[in-house]
N, C-alpha and C positions, 0 to 999 in steps of 0.2 A: 841658208847660210851654212857653211861647212863647220863641222865640229873641230875642236882643238886637235883631237886625235887624227882626223882627216887631214887637217892642215899640216900636222907633223909628218904624216905619211907622204904627202905631196912633196914637202921639202926634202925628205929623205930620198925619194925617187929621183928628184932633180939633181940632188947632190951626187947620187950614184952615177948619174950621166954627165958628170963634170959641168953642171949648170946648163947643159944643152937641152932646151925645152923640146925641140923636135925629137931628139933621142929619147927623152923621157916619154913623150907621147907614143913613139914607135914601140918602146918597151911595153908600155901599158896595153897597147893594142895587141901585141903578140901574146901577152899573158892572157888577155881576154879571149883571144881566138883559141888558145890552148884549153882554157876552162870550158868554153862552149863545146869544143870537141869532146872533152871528157863527159860533159853533161849529156850530150847526144848518145854517147856510148852507154851511159848508165840507163837512159830511157829505153834504149834498145834491149838491154839486158832485162829490164823490168818487164817489158812487153813479152819477151820470150818466156819469162818465168810463169806467165799466166796471171789469172786474177788473184788478188790478195787472199790469203787464208787467215781467218780470224780464230784465235784461240781464246778460250775462257781461262781466267786465272782464278784458282780456288784458294 
């Protein structure tokens, strides 16, 4: 079951698309695609940076 916050976000997205459910789904898919692209870019940067370096805190 979706939380109250999730329900409110869904309603806001649908309203932003003038009640057009297809438009709301398309917008969400485009945002998801954009976020996936960003995530892949971050993974690529992390791989190029090499293994993590650990520091001790004194």
